[in-house]
C-alpha positions as a Markdown table, in Angstrom:
| # | Residue | x | y | z |
|---|---|---|---|---|
| 1 | Met | -14.4 | -35.3 | -12.9 |
| 2 | Lys | -15.1 | -31.6 | -12.5 |
| 3 | Asn | -16.2 | -29.6 | -15.4 |
| 4 | Thr | -13.3 | -27.3 | -16.3 |
| 5 | Gln | -15.8 | -24.9 | -17.9 |
| 6 | Asn | -16.4 | -23.6 | -14.4 |
| 7 | His | -12.8 | -22.7 | -13.9 |
| 8 | Ile | -12.7 | -19.0 | -14.6 |
| 9 | Ile | -9.0 | -18.8 | -13.5 |
| 10 | Lys | -6.5 | -21.6 | -13.8 |
| 11 | Thr | -2.7 | -21.7 | -13.4 |
| 12 | Thr | -0.3 | -24.3 | -14.5 |
| 13 | Asn | 3.1 | -24.6 | -12.8 |
| 14 | Leu | 3.0 | -20.9 | -12.0 |
| 15 | Ser | 6.1 | -19.2 | -10.5 |
| 16 | Ile | 5.8 | -15.6 | -9.1 |
| 17 | Gly | 8.3 | -13.1 | -8.1 |
| 18 | Tyr | 10.5 | -10.3 | -9.4 |
| 19 | Thr | 13.1 | -10.2 | -12.2 |
| 20 | Ser | 15.8 | -7.5 | -12.7 |
| 21 | Lys | 18.9 | -7.4 | -14.9 |
| 22 | Lys | 21.0 | -9.0 | -12.3 |
| 23 | His | 18.7 | -10.9 | -10.1 |
| 24 | Gln | 15.6 | -13.1 | -10.0 |
| 25 | Lys | 13.7 | -13.5 | -6.8 |
| 26 | Ile | 11.1 | -16.3 | -6.8 |
| 27 | Ile | 8.5 | -15.9 | -4.1 |
| 28 | Ala | 6.4 | -19.0 | -4.8 |
| 29 | Ser | 6.6 | -21.7 | -7.5 |
| 30 | Asn | 4.7 | -24.6 | -9.1 |
| 31 | Leu | 1.3 | -23.1 | -8.2 |
| 32 | Asn | -1.5 | -25.1 | -9.8 |
| 33 | Ile | -4.6 | -23.2 | -8.9 |
| 34 | Thr | -8.2 | -23.3 | -10.1 |
| 35 | Leu | -10.9 | -20.7 | -9.3 |
| 36 | Glu | -14.5 | -21.6 | -9.9 |
| 37 | Glu | -16.9 | -18.9 | -11.0 |
| 38 | Gly | -19.4 | -17.3 | -8.7 |
| 39 | Asn | -17.4 | -17.8 | -5.5 |
| 40 | Leu | -16.0 | -15.4 | -2.8 |
| 41 | Val | -12.5 | -16.6 | -2.3 |
| 42 | Cys | -10.1 | -15.3 | 0.4 |
| 43 | Leu | -6.3 | -15.5 | 0.1 |
| 44 | Leu | -4.7 | -15.9 | 3.5 |
| 45 | Gly | -1.1 | -15.9 | 4.7 |
| 46 | Glu | 1.4 | -14.1 | 6.8 |
| 47 | Asn | 2.8 | -10.6 | 5.9 |
| 48 | Gly | 5.4 | -10.8 | 3.2 |
| 49 | Ile | 4.4 | -14.2 | 2.0 |
| 50 | Gly | 3.6 | -13.0 | -1.5 |
| 51 | Lys | -0.2 | -12.5 | -1.5 |
| 52 | Ser | 0.0 | -9.1 | -3.3 |
| 53 | Thr | 2.6 | -10.5 | -5.8 |
| 54 | Leu | 0.2 | -13.4 | -6.6 |
| 55 | Leu | -2.7 | -11.1 | -7.2 |
| 56 | Arg | -0.7 | -8.7 | -9.3 |
| 57 | Thr | 0.5 | -11.6 | -11.4 |
| 58 | Leu | -2.9 | -13.1 | -11.9 |
| 59 | Thr | -4.2 | -9.7 | -13.1 |
| 60 | Lys | -1.3 | -9.0 | -15.5 |
| 61 | Val | -0.1 | -6.0 | -13.4 |
| 62 | Gln | 3.3 | -7.8 | -13.3 |
| 63 | Pro | 4.6 | -10.7 | -15.4 |
| 64 | Ala | 4.9 | -14.3 | -14.1 |
| 65 | Ile | 8.4 | -15.8 | -13.7 |
| 66 | Asn | 7.3 | -19.1 | -15.2 |
| 67 | Gly | 4.2 | -21.1 | -15.9 |
| 68 | Thr | 0.8 | -20.2 | -17.5 |
| 69 | Ile | -2.3 | -18.4 | -16.3 |
| 70 | Phe | -5.6 | -19.0 | -18.0 |
| 71 | Ile | -8.6 | -16.7 | -17.8 |
| 72 | Asn | -11.7 | -18.4 | -19.2 |
| 73 | Gln | -9.4 | -21.0 | -20.7 |
| 74 | Ile | -7.4 | -18.4 | -22.7 |
| 75 | Asn | -3.7 | -17.8 | -22.0 |
| 76 | Leu | -3.5 | -14.5 | -20.1 |
| 77 | Asn | -0.6 | -13.5 | -22.4 |
| 78 | Glu | -2.8 | -13.7 | -25.4 |
| 79 | Ile | -5.5 | -11.5 | -24.0 |
| 80 | Ser | -5.3 | -7.8 | -24.9 |
| 81 | Asn | -5.4 | -5.3 | -22.0 |
| 82 | Leu | -8.7 | -4.0 | -23.4 |
| 83 | Asn | -10.3 | -7.4 | -23.5 |
| 84 | Leu | -8.9 | -8.3 | -20.1 |
| 85 | Ser | -10.5 | -5.1 | -18.6 |
| 86 | Lys | -13.9 | -6.4 | -19.8 |
| 87 | Gln | -13.3 | -9.7 | -17.9 |
| 88 | Leu | -11.5 | -8.7 | -14.8 |
| 89 | Ser | -11.4 | -5.6 | -12.6 |
| 90 | Val | -8.9 | -4.8 | -9.9 |
| 91 | Val | -8.9 | -2.9 | -6.6 |
| 92 | Leu | -5.3 | -2.6 | -5.5 |
| 93 | Thr | -3.8 | -0.8 | -2.5 |
| 94 | Glu | -2.1 | 2.0 | -4.4 |
| 95 | Lys | -3.2 | 5.5 | -3.6 |
| 96 | Leu | -5.3 | 7.3 | -6.2 |
| 97 | Pro | -3.6 | 10.1 | -8.2 |
| 98 | Glu | -4.6 | 13.6 | -7.0 |
| 99 | Ser | -7.6 | 14.9 | -8.9 |
| 100 | Ser | -10.9 | 16.7 | -8.3 |
| 101 | Leu | -13.1 | 13.9 | -9.5 |
| 102 | Thr | -16.5 | 13.5 | -7.9 |
| 103 | Val | -17.6 | 10.0 | -6.7 |
| 104 | Phe | -19.9 | 9.7 | -9.8 |
| 105 | Glu | -17.0 | 10.5 | -12.1 |
| 106 | Leu | -14.7 | 8.0 | -10.3 |
| 107 | Val | -17.2 | 5.2 | -10.5 |
| 108 | Ala | -17.8 | 6.1 | -14.2 |
| 109 | Leu | -14.2 | 5.4 | -14.9 |
| 110 | Gly | -15.2 | 1.8 | -14.7 |
| 111 | Arg | -17.0 | 2.2 | -18.0 |
| 112 | Gln | -13.8 | 3.1 | -19.9 |
| 113 | Pro | -13.4 | -0.3 | -21.6 |
| 114 | Tyr | -16.8 | 0.3 | -23.2 |
| 115 | Thr | -16.9 | 4.0 | -24.0 |
| 116 | Asn | -15.6 | 5.7 | -27.2 |
| 117 | Trp | -12.1 | 7.3 | -27.3 |
| 118 | Val | -13.3 | 10.5 | -25.7 |
| 119 | Gly | -14.8 | 8.6 | -22.8 |
| 120 | Gln | -18.3 | 9.8 | -23.4 |
| 121 | Leu | -21.0 | 8.0 | -21.4 |
| 122 | Asn | -24.2 | 6.9 | -23.1 |
| 123 | Ala | -27.5 | 6.3 | -21.4 |
| 124 | Lys | -26.7 | 2.6 | -20.7 |
| 125 | Asp | -23.3 | 3.6 | -19.1 |
| 126 | Ile | -25.0 | 6.1 | -16.8 |
| 127 | Glu | -27.6 | 3.5 | -15.9 |
| 128 | Ile | -24.8 | 1.0 | -15.0 |
| 129 | Val | -23.0 | 3.6 | -12.9 |
| 130 | Glu | -26.1 | 4.5 | -11.0 |
| 131 | Met | -26.8 | 0.8 | -10.4 |
| 132 | Ala | -23.3 | 0.4 | -9.0 |
| 133 | Leu | -23.7 | 3.4 | -6.7 |
| 134 | Lys | -27.1 | 2.0 | -5.5 |
| 135 | Glu | -25.8 | -1.5 | -4.9 |
| 136 | Thr | -22.8 | -0.3 | -2.9 |
| 137 | Asn | -25.0 | 2.2 | -0.9 |
| 138 | Thr | -22.9 | 5.1 | -2.1 |
| 139 | Lys | -25.5 | 6.9 | -4.2 |
| 140 | Gln | -25.8 | 9.7 | -1.6 |
| 141 | Leu | -22.1 | 10.4 | -2.2 |
| 142 | Ala | -22.3 | 10.8 | -5.9 |
| 143 | Gln | -21.5 | 14.5 | -6.1 |
| 144 | Ala | -18.9 | 14.6 | -3.3 |
| 145 | Lys | -15.3 | 14.9 | -4.2 |
| 146 | Tyr | -13.6 | 11.5 | -3.7 |
| 147 | Tyr | -10.9 | 13.0 | -1.5 |
| 148 | Gln | -13.6 | 14.1 | 1.0 |
| 149 | Leu | -14.5 | 10.5 | 1.7 |
| 150 | Ser | -13.6 | 8.5 | 4.7 |
| 151 | Asp | -11.5 | 5.3 | 4.1 |
| 152 | Gly | -14.6 | 3.2 | 4.5 |
| 153 | Gln | -16.6 | 5.3 | 2.1 |
| 154 | Leu | -13.8 | 5.3 | -0.5 |
| 155 | Gln | -13.4 | 1.6 | -0.4 |
| 156 | Lys | -17.1 | 1.1 | -1.2 |
| 157 | Val | -16.7 | 3.6 | -4.0 |
| 158 | Leu | -13.8 | 1.7 | -5.5 |
| 159 | Ile | -15.8 | -1.5 | -5.3 |
| 160 | Ala | -18.6 | 0.4 | -7.1 |
| 161 | Arg | -16.2 | 1.4 | -9.8 |
| 162 | Ala | -15.3 | -2.3 | -10.2 |
| 163 | Leu | -19.0 | -3.2 | -10.3 |
| 164 | Ala | -19.6 | -0.5 | -13.0 |
| 165 | Gln | -16.8 | -2.1 | -15.0 |
| 166 | Asn | -19.2 | -5.1 | -15.4 |
| 167 | Thr | -16.6 | -7.9 | -15.2 |
| 168 | Ala | -17.1 | -11.5 | -14.2 |
| 169 | Ile | -14.0 | -11.3 | -11.9 |
| 170 | Ile | -13.2 | -8.7 | -9.2 |
| 171 | Val | -9.8 | -8.9 | -7.5 |
| 172 | Leu | -9.1 | -6.9 | -4.3 |
| 173 | Asp | -5.9 | -6.6 | -2.4 |
| 174 | Glu | -6.4 | -6.0 | 1.3 |
| 175 | Pro | -9.5 | -3.8 | 0.8 |
| 176 | Thr | -10.1 | -3.5 | 4.6 |
| 177 | Ala | -6.6 | -2.8 | 5.7 |
| 178 | His | -7.3 | 0.7 | 7.0 |
| 179 | Leu | -10.9 | 0.2 | 8.0 |
| 180 | Asp | -12.6 | 0.0 | 11.4 |
| 181 | Ile | -14.5 | -3.1 | 12.4 |
| 182 | His | -17.9 | -1.7 | 11.2 |
| 183 | His | -16.6 | -0.8 | 7.7 |
| 184 | Thr | -14.7 | -4.0 | 7.5 |
| 185 | Ile | -17.8 | -6.1 | 8.1 |
| 186 | Glu | -19.8 | -3.9 | 5.8 |
| 187 | Thr | -17.2 | -4.4 | 3.0 |
| 188 | Phe | -17.1 | -8.2 | 3.4 |
| 189 | Thr | -20.9 | -8.4 | 3.4 |
| 190 | Leu | -21.0 | -6.3 | 0.2 |
| 191 | Leu | -18.5 | -8.6 | -1.5 |
| 192 | Lys | -20.4 | -11.7 | -0.4 |
| 193 | Lys | -23.6 | -10.1 | -1.9 |
| 194 | Leu | -21.8 | -9.4 | -5.2 |
| 195 | Ala | -20.8 | -13.0 | -5.4 |
| 196 | Lys | -24.1 | -14.5 | -4.4 |
| 197 | Glu | -26.6 | -12.1 | -6.1 |
| 198 | Phe | -24.6 | -11.0 | -9.1 |
| 199 | Gly | -22.7 | -14.2 | -9.8 |
| 200 | Lys | -19.4 | -12.3 | -9.5 |
| 201 | Thr | -16.2 | -14.2 | -8.8 |
| 202 | Ile | -14.5 | -12.3 | -6.0 |
| 203 | Leu | -10.9 | -12.9 | -5.1 |
| 204 | Ile | -9.6 | -11.0 | -2.0 |
| 205 | Ser | -6.4 | -11.1 | 0.0 |
| 206 | Thr | -7.1 | -10.3 | 3.6 |
| 207 | His | -5.8 | -10.6 | 7.2 |
| 208 | Glu | -9.4 | -10.7 | 8.4 |
| 209 | Ile | -9.3 | -14.4 | 8.9 |
| 210 | Asn | -12.4 | -14.9 | 11.1 |
| 211 | Leu | -14.5 | -13.0 | 8.7 |
| 212 | Ala | -13.0 | -15.0 | 5.8 |
| 213 | Leu | -13.9 | -18.2 | 7.6 |
| 214 | Gln | -17.5 | -17.1 | 8.0 |
| 215 | Leu | -18.1 | -15.7 | 4.6 |
| 216 | Ala | -15.7 | -17.2 | 2.0 |
| 217 | Asp | -16.8 | -20.1 | -0.2 |
| 218 | Gln | -13.2 | -21.1 | -0.8 |
| 219 | Leu | -9.9 | -20.3 | 0.8 |
| 220 | Trp | -6.4 | -20.0 | -0.7 |
| 221 | Leu | -3.8 | -20.7 | 2.1 |
| 222 | Met | -0.3 | -19.4 | 1.3 |
| 223 | Thr | 2.6 | -20.6 | 3.4 |
| 224 | Pro | 6.4 | -21.0 | 2.7 |
| 225 | Gln | 6.0 | -24.7 | 2.4 |
| 226 | Lys | 2.8 | -25.1 | 0.3 |
| 227 | Phe | -0.2 | -23.5 | -1.3 |
| 228 | Val | -3.5 | -25.1 | -0.4 |
| 229 | Thr | -6.9 | -24.4 | -1.8 |
| 230 | Gly | -10.4 | -25.8 | -1.1 |
| 231 | Lys | -13.8 | -25.2 | 0.3 |
| 232 | Thr | -13.6 | -23.4 | 3.7 |
| 233 | Asn | -15.3 | -26.1 | 5.7 |
| 234 | Asp | -13.2 | -28.9 | 4.0 |
| 235 | Leu | -10.0 | -27.1 | 4.9 |
| 236 | Ile | -11.1 | -26.6 | 8.5 |
| 237 | Glu | -12.0 | -30.3 | 8.8 |
| 238 | Asn | -8.7 | -31.4 | 7.3 |
| 239 | Asn | -6.7 | -29.2 | 9.8 |
| 240 | Gln | -5.1 | -27.1 | 7.0 |
| 241 | Leu | -5.6 | -23.9 | 9.0 |
| 242 | Asn | -3.0 | -25.1 | 11.5 |
| 243 | Thr | -0.2 | -24.6 | 9.0 |
| 244 | Leu | -1.1 | -21.0 | 8.1 |
| 245 | Phe | 1.0 | -19.3 | 10.7 |
| 246 | Asn | 4.4 | -20.3 | 12.0 |
| 247 | Ser | 3.8 | -19.2 | 15.6 |
| 248 | Asp | 3.8 | -20.7 | 19.1 |
| 249 | Leu | 1.4 | -18.1 | 20.3 |
| 250 | Ile | -1.8 | -18.9 | 18.3 |
| 251 | His | -3.6 | -22.1 | 17.4 |
| 252 | Phe | -6.6 | -22.8 | 15.2 |
| 253 | Asn | -9.5 | -24.0 | 17.2 |
| 254 | Lys | -11.6 | -26.3 | 14.9 |
| 255 | Lys | -14.6 | -26.3 | 17.2 |
| 256 | Leu | -14.8 | -22.5 | 17.4 |
| 257 | Lys | -13.6 | -22.1 | 13.8 |
| 258 | Gln | -11.2 | -19.4 | 14.7 |
| 259 | Phe | -7.7 | -18.7 | 15.8 |
| 260 | Thr | -7.1 | -18.4 | 19.6 |
| 261 | Ile | -4.2 | -17.5 | 21.8 |
| 262 | Leu | -2.6 | -20.5 | 23.3 |
| 263 | Asn | -2.9 | -21.0 | 27.1 |
| 264 | Ser | -5.3 | -18.1 | 27.4 |
């Protein structure tokens, strides 16, 4: 029997979706998920399947419809926002509000859960920010205005901010959506490094399936019929990737460990 102490995130009969005064839309239900610490986990699924909704629910950005989420064996609803921000950091797809912040200042925002009410950085905070810049290879950008950055540079800076927040869990929603292949590979390699060398638990939704298959320790496969989780190689061997897309055009080639076009 697995030691549940390693389950940094766990859900019980979780239902996700949206609720308004007149209507409730359930996107997925009865999700019983466990996430082990220190892994890079990729959430895969078609557009509109609910990946972003799941991540927003797990991170308390929006409420669950039903069920329970546990972070380090504590009910998410019982964790204050301040305490949660010391355990979990989030990089979502929303645009940053307009400001004249430098890269250093943007990364330093990751220290907000630990600074005093005026947000003053002490020597330790500055040391952590500088470490985050160094580890993400963005130190040379420290004095640049964040709006001057390319998409690839900005993504690394946002990951640096999450690293500066010093949380055990980092959740990212489509962090490579607008990046070219070079910056996409660079971002995935960085996330793998944070999981392997820093012991971070990284949960990322992505459409970069071939990179996910190469680098992820674990996959979450989201389809309209079911939600499957497991070690990457186990899911490949059990033919679970074949159910990921409802399409006659592509097929998962187990031998090549990638999706290929049929009859090509």
